[in-house]
py3Dmol code that shows the C-alpha trace and the ligand (Angstrom):
import py3Dmol

protein = """\
ATOM      1  CA  MET A   1       0.000   0.000   0.000  1.00  0.00           C
ATOM      2  CA  GLU A   2       1.039   3.573  -0.486  1.00  0.00           C
ATOM      3  CA  VAL A   3       1.589   5.680   2.625  1.00  0.00           C
ATOM      4  CA  VAL A   4       1.380   9.457   2.314  1.00  0.00           C
ATOM      5  CA  ILE A   5       2.509  11.488   5.323  1.00  0.00           C
ATOM      6  CA  VAL A   6       1.012  14.968   5.460  1.00  0.00           C
ATOM      7  CA  PRO A   7       1.609  17.782   7.952  1.00  0.00           C
ATOM      8  CA  ASP A   8      -1.902  17.829   9.408  1.00  0.00           C
ATOM      9  CA  ALA A   9      -5.522  16.757   9.031  1.00  0.00           C
ATOM     10  CA  THR A  10      -6.376  19.684   6.746  1.00  0.00           C
ATOM     11  CA  ALA A  11      -3.643  18.688   4.312  1.00  0.00           C
ATOM     12  CA  GLY A  12      -4.888  15.095   4.433  1.00  0.00           C
ATOM     13  CA  GLY A  13      -8.407  16.251   3.642  1.00  0.00           C
ATOM     14  CA  GLU A  14      -7.164  18.345   0.739  1.00  0.00           C
ATOM     15  CA  ILE A  15      -5.101  15.606  -0.865  1.00  0.00           C
ATOM     16  CA  ILE A  16      -7.956  13.086  -0.671  1.00  0.00           C
ATOM     17  CA  ALA A  17     -10.533  15.617  -1.883  1.00  0.00           C
ATOM     18  CA  GLU A  18      -8.296  16.247  -4.887  1.00  0.00           C
ATOM     19  CA  ALA A  19      -8.206  12.495  -5.592  1.00  0.00           C
ATOM     20  CA  VAL A  20     -12.016  12.398  -5.434  1.00  0.00           C
ATOM     21  CA  ALA A  21     -12.217  15.462  -7.699  1.00  0.00           C
ATOM     22  CA  GLY A  22      -9.865  13.795 -10.183  1.00  0.00           C
ATOM     23  CA  LEU A  23     -12.043  10.695 -10.178  1.00  0.00           C
ATOM     24  CA  LEU A  24     -15.195  12.767 -10.776  1.00  0.00           C
ATOM     25  CA  ARG A  25     -13.521  14.558 -13.693  1.00  0.00           C
ATOM     26  CA  ARG A  26     -12.766  11.166 -15.274  1.00  0.00           C
ATOM     27  CA  LYS A  27     -16.029   9.530 -14.222  1.00  0.00           C
ATOM     28  CA  PRO A  28     -18.743  12.063 -13.313  1.00  0.00           C
ATOM     29  CA  ASP A  29     -21.137   9.424 -11.967  1.00  0.00           C
ATOM     30  CA  ALA A  30     -18.520   7.667  -9.823  1.00  0.00           C
ATOM     31  CA  LEU A  31     -19.753   5.848  -6.737  1.00  0.00           C
ATOM     32  CA  LEU A  32     -18.049   7.198  -3.614  1.00  0.00           C
ATOM     33  CA  GLY A  33     -18.034   5.111  -0.474  1.00  0.00           C
ATOM     34  CA  VAL A  34     -18.027   7.449   2.490  1.00  0.00           C
ATOM     35  CA  ALA A  35     -17.049   6.894   6.099  1.00  0.00           C
ATOM     36  CA  THR A  36     -18.364   8.717   9.151  1.00  0.00           C
ATOM     37  CA  GLY A  37     -16.617   9.771  12.353  1.00  0.00           C
ATOM     38  CA  SER A  38     -14.452  12.823  12.954  1.00  0.00           C
ATOM     39  CA  THR A  39     -11.515  11.937  10.728  1.00  0.00           C
ATOM     40  CA  PRO A  40     -13.069  12.289   7.249  1.00  0.00           C
ATOM     41  CA  LEU A  41     -14.604  15.716   7.917  1.00  0.00           C
ATOM     42  CA  PRO A  42     -11.653  17.648   6.397  1.00  0.00           C
ATOM     43  CA  ILE A  43     -12.121  15.591   3.218  1.00  0.00           C
ATOM     44  CA  TYR A  44     -15.772  16.582   2.921  1.00  0.00           C
ATOM     45  CA  THR A  45     -15.003  20.217   3.721  1.00  0.00           C
ATOM     46  CA  ALA A  46     -12.295  20.363   1.051  1.00  0.00           C
ATOM     47  CA  LEU A  47     -14.452  18.574  -1.510  1.00  0.00           C
ATOM     48  CA  THR A  48     -17.403  20.878  -0.844  1.00  0.00           C
ATOM     49  CA  ALA A  49     -15.090  23.891  -1.353  1.00  0.00           C
ATOM     50  CA  LYS A  50     -13.933  22.488  -4.699  1.00  0.00           C
ATOM     51  CA  VAL A  51     -17.519  21.946  -5.817  1.00  0.00           C
ATOM     52  CA  SER A  52     -18.656  25.418  -4.675  1.00  0.00           C
ATOM     53  CA  GLY A  53     -15.611  26.969  -6.333  1.00  0.00           C
ATOM     54  CA  GLY A  54     -16.406  25.275  -9.653  1.00  0.00           C
ATOM     55  CA  GLU A  55     -13.209  23.171  -9.679  1.00  0.00           C
ATOM     56  CA  VAL A  56     -15.237  20.007 -10.101  1.00  0.00           C
ATOM     57  CA  ASP A  57     -18.813  19.110 -10.923  1.00  0.00           C
ATOM     58  CA  ALA A  58     -20.187  16.577  -8.439  1.00  0.00           C
ATOM     59  CA  SER A  59     -23.806  16.799  -9.590  1.00  0.00           C
ATOM     60  CA  ARG A  60     -23.796  13.253 -10.985  1.00  0.00           C
ATOM     61  CA  ALA A  61     -21.756  11.695  -8.181  1.00  0.00           C
ATOM     62  CA  ARG A  62     -23.280   8.833  -6.241  1.00  0.00           C
ATOM     63  CA  VAL A  63     -22.611   8.180  -2.562  1.00  0.00           C
ATOM     64  CA  CYS A  64     -22.964   5.061  -0.429  1.00  0.00           C
ATOM     65  CA  GLN A  65     -22.483   4.318   3.246  1.00  0.00           C
ATOM     66  CA  LEU A  66     -19.850   2.129   4.823  1.00  0.00           C
ATOM     67  CA  ASP A  67     -21.852   1.166   7.880  1.00  0.00           C
ATOM     68  CA  GLU A  68     -24.894   1.950   9.991  1.00  0.00           C
ATOM     69  CA  TYR A  69     -26.106   1.537  13.543  1.00  0.00           C
ATOM     70  CA  VAL A  70     -28.817  -1.049  14.072  1.00  0.00           C
ATOM     71  CA  GLY A  71     -31.961   0.063  15.821  1.00  0.00           C
ATOM     72  CA  LEU A  72     -31.669   3.845  15.828  1.00  0.00           C
ATOM     73  CA  PRO A  73     -35.017   5.217  14.694  1.00  0.00           C
ATOM     74  CA  ALA A  74     -35.140   6.568  11.132  1.00  0.00           C
ATOM     75  CA  GLY A  75     -34.097  10.203  11.176  1.00  0.00           C
ATOM     76  CA  HIS A  76     -32.075   9.898  14.422  1.00  0.00           C
ATOM     77  CA  PRO A  77     -29.389  12.604  14.065  1.00  0.00           C
ATOM     78  CA  GLU A  78     -26.566  10.121  14.794  1.00  0.00           C
ATOM     79  CA  SER A  79     -27.735   7.408  12.422  1.00  0.00           C
ATOM     80  CA  TYR A  80     -25.083   7.281   9.742  1.00  0.00           C
ATOM     81  CA  ARG A  81     -27.731   7.925   7.129  1.00  0.00           C
ATOM     82  CA  SER A  82     -28.450  11.275   8.817  1.00  0.00           C
ATOM     83  CA  VAL A  83     -24.735  11.999   9.271  1.00  0.00           C
ATOM     84  CA  VAL A  84     -23.877  11.320   5.620  1.00  0.00           C
ATOM     85  CA  LEU A  85     -26.846  13.377   4.443  1.00  0.00           C
ATOM     86  CA  ARG A  86     -25.700  16.272   6.663  1.00  0.00           C
ATOM     87  CA  GLN A  87     -21.956  16.067   6.008  1.00  0.00           C
ATOM     88  CA  VAL A  88     -21.738  14.919   2.396  1.00  0.00           C
ATOM     89  CA  VAL A  89     -24.958  14.713   0.389  1.00  0.00           C
ATOM     90  CA  GLU A  90     -26.441  18.100   1.297  1.00  0.00           C
ATOM     91  CA  PRO A  91     -23.181  20.126   1.179  1.00  0.00           C
ATOM     92  CA  LEU A  92     -22.391  18.664  -2.253  1.00  0.00           C
ATOM     93  CA  GLY A  93     -25.915  19.480  -3.402  1.00  0.00           C
ATOM     94  CA  LEU A  94     -26.663  15.892  -4.449  1.00  0.00           C
ATOM     95  CA  PRO A  95     -30.224  14.667  -4.833  1.00  0.00           C
ATOM     96  CA  GLY A  96     -31.279  12.186  -2.128  1.00  0.00           C
ATOM     97  CA  THR A  97     -31.737   9.610  -4.895  1.00  0.00           C
ATOM     98  CA  SER A  98     -27.934   9.584  -5.445  1.00  0.00           C
ATOM     99  CA  PHE A  99     -27.349   8.183  -1.983  1.00  0.00           C
ATOM    100  CA  PHE A 100     -27.916   4.765  -0.464  1.00  0.00           C
ATOM    101  CA  GLY A 101     -26.952   2.706   2.559  1.00  0.00           C
ATOM    102  CA  PRO A 102     -27.941  -0.354   4.554  1.00  0.00           C
ATOM    103  CA  ASP A 103     -31.256  -0.233   6.412  1.00  0.00           C
ATOM    104  CA  GLY A 104     -30.447  -0.218  10.116  1.00  0.00           C
ATOM    105  CA  THR A 105     -34.143  -0.226  10.994  1.00  0.00           C
ATOM    106  CA  ALA A 106     -34.989  -3.390   9.057  1.00  0.00           C
ATOM    107  CA  GLU A 107     -36.762  -6.128  10.946  1.00  0.00           C
ATOM    108  CA  ASP A 108     -34.737  -8.729   9.075  1.00  0.00           C
ATOM    109  CA  VAL A 109     -31.230  -7.370   9.505  1.00  0.00           C
ATOM    110  CA  GLN A 110     -29.554 -10.276   7.720  1.00  0.00           C
ATOM    111  CA  ALA A 111     -31.748  -9.723   4.657  1.00  0.00           C
ATOM    112  CA  ALA A 112     -30.922  -5.993   4.769  1.00  0.00           C
ATOM    113  CA  CYS A 113     -27.192  -6.837   4.763  1.00  0.00           C
ATOM    114  CA  GLU A 114     -27.492  -9.150   1.783  1.00  0.00           C
ATOM    115  CA  GLU A 115     -29.644  -6.576   0.012  1.00  0.00           C
ATOM    116  CA  TYR A 116     -26.937  -3.952   0.544  1.00  0.00           C
ATOM    117  CA  ASP A 117     -24.195  -6.085  -0.978  1.00  0.00           C
ATOM    118  CA  ARG A 118     -26.490  -6.681  -3.970  1.00  0.00           C
ATOM    119  CA  ALA A 119     -27.204  -2.940  -4.250  1.00  0.00           C
ATOM    120  CA  LEU A 120     -23.472  -2.123  -4.279  1.00  0.00           C
ATOM    121  CA  ALA A 121     -22.870  -4.648  -7.047  1.00  0.00           C
ATOM    122  CA  ALA A 122     -25.903  -3.436  -9.021  1.00  0.00           C
ATOM    123  CA  ALA A 123     -24.539   0.116  -8.804  1.00  0.00           C
ATOM    124  CA  GLY A 124     -21.360  -1.083 -10.511  1.00  0.00           C
ATOM    125  CA  GLY A 125     -19.231  -1.280  -7.373  1.00  0.00           C
ATOM    126  CA  VAL A 126     -17.546   1.421  -5.349  1.00  0.00           C
ATOM    127  CA  ASP A 127     -14.989   3.483  -7.274  1.00  0.00           C
ATOM    128  CA  LEU A 128     -13.324   5.113  -4.283  1.00  0.00           C
ATOM    129  CA  GLN A 129     -13.905   4.086  -0.696  1.00  0.00           C
ATOM    130  CA  ILE A 130     -12.953   6.539   2.039  1.00  0.00           C
ATOM    131  CA  LEU A 131     -12.076   4.911   5.356  1.00  0.00           C
ATOM    132  CA  GLY A 132     -11.120   5.993   8.841  1.00  0.00           C
ATOM    133  CA  ILE A 133      -9.544   3.578  11.295  1.00  0.00           C
ATOM    134  CA  GLY A 134     -10.552   2.704  14.839  1.00  0.00           C
ATOM    135  CA  THR A 135      -8.084   2.830  17.706  1.00  0.00           C
ATOM    136  CA  ASP A 136      -8.485  -0.969  17.663  1.00  0.00           C
ATOM    137  CA  GLY A 137      -7.644  -1.183  13.950  1.00  0.00           C
ATOM    138  CA  HIS A 138     -11.206  -1.570  12.699  1.00  0.00           C
ATOM    139  CA  ILE A 139     -12.323  -0.421   9.258  1.00  0.00           C
ATOM    140  CA  GLY A 140     -16.001   0.209   8.858  1.00  0.00           C
ATOM    141  CA  PHE A 141     -17.202  -1.574  11.954  1.00  0.00           C
ATOM    142  CA  ASN A 142     -15.186  -4.693  11.275  1.00  0.00           C
ATOM    143  CA  GLU A 143     -13.878  -5.178  14.763  1.00  0.00           C
ATOM    144  CA  PRO A 144     -10.753  -7.250  15.575  1.00  0.00           C
ATOM    145  CA  CYS A 145     -10.973 -10.874  14.437  1.00  0.00           C
ATOM    146  CA  SER A 146     -13.504 -10.097  11.722  1.00  0.00           C
ATOM    147  CA  SER A 147     -13.165 -12.461   8.795  1.00  0.00           C
ATOM    148  CA  LEU A 148     -10.873 -10.965   6.196  1.00  0.00           C
ATOM    149  CA  ARG A 149     -13.356 -12.144   3.549  1.00  0.00           C
ATOM    150  CA  SER A 150     -16.501 -11.009   5.350  1.00  0.00           C
ATOM    151  CA  ARG A 151     -19.485  -9.571   3.513  1.00  0.00           C
ATOM    152  CA  THR A 152     -21.895  -6.939   4.777  1.00  0.00           C
ATOM    153  CA  ARG A 153     -23.359  -8.264   8.015  1.00  0.00           C
ATOM    154  CA  ILE A 154     -24.355  -7.421  11.565  1.00  0.00           C
ATOM    155  CA  LYS A 155     -21.528  -6.922  14.074  1.00  0.00           C
ATOM    156  CA  THR A 156     -21.357  -6.279  17.796  1.00  0.00           C
ATOM    157  CA  LEU A 157     -19.254  -3.261  18.745  1.00  0.00           C
ATOM    158  CA  THR A 158     -16.369  -3.638  21.166  1.00  0.00           C
ATOM    159  CA  GLU A 159     -16.539  -1.751  24.433  1.00  0.00           C
ATOM    160  CA  GLN A 160     -13.638   0.408  23.175  1.00  0.00           C
ATOM    161  CA  THR A 161     -15.547   1.485  20.060  1.00  0.00           C
ATOM    162  CA  ARG A 162     -18.645   2.305  22.116  1.00  0.00           C
ATOM    163  CA  VAL A 163     -16.474   4.383  24.472  1.00  0.00           C
ATOM    164  CA  ASP A 164     -14.866   6.122  21.467  1.00  0.00           C
ATOM    165  CA  ASN A 165     -18.268   6.909  19.933  1.00  0.00           C
ATOM    166  CA  ALA A 166     -20.028   8.003  23.121  1.00  0.00           C
ATOM    167  CA  ARG A 167     -18.998  11.588  22.287  1.00  0.00           C
ATOM    168  CA  PHE A 168     -21.653  11.564  19.556  1.00  0.00           C
ATOM    169  CA  PHE A 169     -24.285  10.468  22.086  1.00  0.00           C
ATOM    170  CA  ASP A 170     -23.990  13.123  24.834  1.00  0.00           C
ATOM    171  CA  ASP A 171     -20.978  11.235  26.264  1.00  0.00           C
ATOM    172  CA  ASP A 172     -23.428   8.571  27.412  1.00  0.00           C
ATOM    173  CA  ILE A 173     -22.210   5.087  26.452  1.00  0.00           C
ATOM    174  CA  ASP A 174     -25.628   3.639  27.243  1.00  0.00           C
ATOM    175  CA  GLN A 175     -27.022   5.473  24.228  1.00  0.00           C
ATOM    176  CA  VAL A 176     -24.451   3.953  21.841  1.00  0.00           C
ATOM    177  CA  PRO A 177     -26.011   0.973  20.076  1.00  0.00           C
ATOM    178  CA  HIS A 178     -24.353  -2.410  20.549  1.00  0.00           C
ATOM    179  CA  HIS A 179     -25.038  -3.559  17.006  1.00  0.00           C
ATOM    180  CA  VAL A 180     -24.227  -2.249  13.570  1.00  0.00           C
ATOM    181  CA  ILE A 181     -24.411  -3.219   9.932  1.00  0.00           C
ATOM    182  CA  THR A 182     -21.048  -2.884   8.255  1.00  0.00           C
ATOM    183  CA  GLN A 183     -19.685  -3.557   4.826  1.00  0.00           C
ATOM    184  CA  GLY A 184     -17.506  -6.620   5.301  1.00  0.00           C
ATOM    185  CA  ILE A 185     -13.773  -6.584   4.785  1.00  0.00           C
ATOM    186  CA  GLY A 186     -14.280  -8.604   1.605  1.00  0.00           C
ATOM    187  CA  THR A 187     -16.862  -6.041   0.478  1.00  0.00           C
ATOM    188  CA  ILE A 188     -14.537  -3.118   1.196  1.00  0.00           C
ATOM    189  CA  LEU A 189     -11.696  -4.794  -0.697  1.00  0.00           C
ATOM    190  CA  GLU A 190     -13.877  -4.808  -3.839  1.00  0.00           C
ATOM    191  CA  ALA A 191     -13.731  -1.015  -4.101  1.00  0.00           C
ATOM    192  CA  ARG A 192     -11.452   0.005  -6.964  1.00  0.00           C
ATOM    193  CA  HIS A 193      -9.465   2.408  -4.815  1.00  0.00           C
ATOM    194  CA  VAL A 194      -9.426   2.445  -1.024  1.00  0.00           C
ATOM    195  CA  VAL A 195      -8.207   5.572   0.770  1.00  0.00           C
ATOM    196  CA  LEU A 196      -7.754   5.486   4.537  1.00  0.00           C
ATOM    197  CA  LEU A 197      -7.201   8.697   6.479  1.00  0.00           C
ATOM    198  CA  ALA A 198      -5.826   8.580  10.028  1.00  0.00           C
ATOM    199  CA  THR A 199      -4.960  11.593  12.135  1.00  0.00           C
ATOM    200  CA  GLY A 200      -3.714  12.101  15.671  1.00  0.00           C
ATOM    201  CA  GLU A 201      -1.483  10.246  18.088  1.00  0.00           C
ATOM    202  CA  GLY A 202      -4.332   7.986  19.175  1.00  0.00           C
ATOM    203  CA  LYS A 203      -4.240   6.238  15.797  1.00  0.00           C
ATOM    204  CA  ALA A 204      -0.439   5.804  15.602  1.00  0.00           C
ATOM    205  CA  GLU A 205      -0.325   2.248  16.941  1.00  0.00           C
ATOM    206  CA  ALA A 206      -3.208   1.060  14.743  1.00  0.00           C
ATOM    207  CA  VAL A 207      -1.574   2.672  11.697  1.00  0.00           C
ATOM    208  CA  ALA A 208       1.802   1.042  12.375  1.00  0.00           C
ATOM    209  CA  GLN A 209       0.184  -2.361  12.744  1.00  0.00           C
ATOM    210  CA  THR A 210      -1.918  -1.840   9.625  1.00  0.00           C
ATOM    211  CA  VAL A 211       0.971  -0.816   7.415  1.00  0.00           C
ATOM    212  CA  GLU A 212       3.982  -2.620   8.849  1.00  0.00           C
ATOM    213  CA  GLY A 213       2.489  -5.426  10.904  1.00  0.00           C
ATOM    214  CA  PRO A 214       1.485  -8.849   9.644  1.00  0.00           C
ATOM    215  CA  LEU A 215      -1.748  -9.391   7.744  1.00  0.00           C
ATOM    216  CA  ALA A 216      -3.974 -10.382  10.644  1.00  0.00           C
ATOM    217  CA  ALA A 217      -7.672 -10.477  11.450  1.00  0.00           C
ATOM    218  CA  LEU A 218      -6.675  -9.004  14.815  1.00  0.00           C
ATOM    219  CA  VAL A 219      -5.988  -5.752  12.951  1.00  0.00           C
ATOM    220  CA  PRO A 220      -8.764  -5.610  10.361  1.00  0.00           C
ATOM    221  CA  ALA A 221      -7.236  -2.648   8.500  1.00  0.00           C
ATOM    222  CA  SER A 222      -4.184  -4.798   7.713  1.00  0.00           C
ATOM    223  CA  ALA A 223      -6.408  -6.465   5.098  1.00  0.00           C
ATOM    224  CA  LEU A 224      -5.652  -3.422   2.926  1.00  0.00           C
ATOM    225  CA  GLN A 225      -2.254  -5.039   2.348  1.00  0.00           C
ATOM    226  CA  LEU A 226      -4.157  -7.340  -0.026  1.00  0.00           C
ATOM    227  CA  HIS A 227      -5.617  -4.500  -2.077  1.00  0.00           C
ATOM    228  CA  PRO A 228      -3.918  -3.524  -5.341  1.00  0.00           C
ATOM    229  CA  HIS A 229      -4.711   0.173  -4.878  1.00  0.00           C
ATOM    230  CA  ALA A 230      -4.810   1.173  -1.230  1.00  0.00           C
ATOM    231  CA  THR A 231      -3.635   4.569  -0.040  1.00  0.00           C
ATOM    232  CA  VAL A 232      -3.059   5.390   3.612  1.00  0.00           C
ATOM    233  CA  VAL A 233      -2.893   9.121   4.333  1.00  0.00           C
ATOM    234  CA  VAL A 234      -1.613  10.001   7.808  1.00  0.00           C
ATOM    235  CA  ASP A 235      -0.641  13.155   9.606  1.00  0.00           C
ATOM    236  CA  GLU A 236       2.690  13.344  11.447  1.00  0.00           C
ATOM    237  CA  ALA A 237       1.134  12.274  14.762  1.00  0.00           C
ATOM    238  CA  ALA A 238      -0.547   9.192  13.289  1.00  0.00           C
ATOM    239  CA  ALA A 239       2.695   8.377  11.423  1.00  0.00           C
ATOM    240  CA  SER A 240       4.807   8.641  14.551  1.00  0.00           C
ATOM    241  CA  LYS A 241       5.117   4.878  15.138  1.00  0.00           C
ATOM    242  CA  LEU A 242       5.988   3.934  11.551  1.00  0.00           C
ATOM    243  CA  LYS A 243       9.475   2.463  11.202  1.00  0.00           C
ATOM    244  CA  LEU A 244       9.590   3.275   7.507  1.00  0.00           C
ATOM    245  CA  GLY A 245       8.400   6.872   7.786  1.00  0.00           C
ATOM    246  CA  ASP A 246      11.448   8.302   6.024  1.00  0.00           C
ATOM    247  CA  TYR A 247      11.071   5.831   3.178  1.00  0.00           C
ATOM    248  CA  PHE A 248       7.390   6.750   2.739  1.00  0.00           C
ATOM    249  CA  ARG A 249       8.250  10.472   2.734  1.00  0.00           C
ATOM    250  CA  ALA A 250      10.995  10.039   0.141  1.00  0.00           C
ATOM    251  CA  THR A 251       8.829   7.844  -2.071  1.00  0.00           C
ATOM    252  CA  TYR A 252       5.961  10.310  -2.086  1.00  0.00           C
ATOM    253  CA  ALA A 253       8.293  13.281  -2.673  1.00  0.00           C
ATOM    254  CA  ALA A 254       9.679  11.518  -5.750  1.00  0.00           C
ATOM    255  CA  LYS A 255       6.283  10.472  -7.105  1.00  0.00           C
ATOM    256  CA  PRO A 256       5.412  11.778 -10.567  1.00  0.00           C
ATOM    257  CA  GLU A 257       2.598  14.295 -10.187  1.00  0.00           C
ATOM    258  CA  TRP A 258       0.518  12.767 -12.988  1.00  0.00           C
ATOM    259  CA  GLN A 259       0.063   9.599 -10.950  1.00  0.00           C
ATOM    260  CA  GLY A 260      -2.135  11.313  -8.344  1.00  0.00           C
ATOM    261  CA  LEU A 261      -3.005   9.165  -5.347  1.00  0.00           C
TER     262      LEU A 261
END
"""
ligand_1 = """\
9
LIG
P -12.979 8.612 14.077
O -13.506 7.125 13.805
O -12.638 9.158 12.744
O -14.127 9.326 14.692
O -11.795 8.486 14.963
C -12.787 6.315 12.939
C -13.399 4.934 12.855
O -13.946 4.447 13.862
O -13.325 4.327 11.780
"""
view = py3Dmol.view(width=600, height=400)
view.addModel(protein, "pdb")
view.setStyle({"model": 0}, {"cartoon": {"style": "trace"}})
view.addModel(ligand_1, "xyz")
view.setStyle({"model": 1}, {"stick": {}})
view.zoomTo()
view.show()
């Protein structure tokens, strides 16, 4: 995988937004897989600025979710459907019909998961999947020891993830759902390009294990080692535990500009 070390989160957002803009210039109706959480926000801010400034036309872009809480009522402000509408779909001015995700309110959750994998395939597959990473190395909500070939399915969150996400629920862990629907690791690996952004010291250990550790279900993000086009963008703090940091810096500095990410 390619590792790009940037000075800060804003620079990470900019570089990934430019990759998305480049994709949309080549393929205006590209399907973008979007992640939630705090990390990707600079990407969406930078992309929205490019669209508002006329640098790229996103009007035909399509957007799909990576994961969803199970059991939050439709319209709950912290359901990932609401979050993606608020942070991506509305700022980019996309019609609601350009956006889809798994149904976390479905009575038959398993059927909803299978339906979502079918919907992704029917849409032609994800062109660029944006990912964050959990402090425990999860991608999407594929918690440690998830099958590296898993499909979209229901998962139970670890205590650590519920603690991490309590800040979105009035700092009250009891409000954080236990269950989620997440694209599986096998599903994520089908995206044509996977771009993971990690920022801050808290992610440094997970990043080092993802990039330089063994391929292991214990660190779900390490599955990106299997992907032919995976890009890991990290700020200096998140890069601080990489042994090969200098190599990654030199490689990126020498990269021909036309290659993009
Ligand atoms: P965060 O979440 O960006 O809010 O840290 C990342 C993740 O859990 O994937």
